[in-house]
Steps between C-alpha positions, in 0.01 A plus 500: 500500500763758422400862507551539125271210408152600390227234533336374180163618628627861499617458142160358405323804647724721287418297191129534577531878539685525170241281323207704633667823386558352154149347477340832590735688266613729781822695538725404790555865589124560528455196724792615715349847527153367587654268762708788641821309428830591344508352149829323572352339812208367294743366241698321772177342626406395147841341448474317831811672630340655806251373755204734548291553808127440510438876484680514165304199372174671591602824330614319184178295485294819533705672229441199273132489594517132596437301815821451698461123453572551126858586593548165675364260236752216479731667752 
């Protein structure tokens, strides 16, 4: 795999994050703030353009008030 290739599973996690934010009618900036992330970093994760570490997954799940497994559905 080339360095620039992002696995489909990473893209699916981003899609799940975006869907949860939309379903809960949240603002991306508020989720980023609650997860202690830069808003642009969260947007890159949501677009599947950047791989996130488990620590970021945990923080995002907490900010969304969901189990971490919700981020990986279908991933």
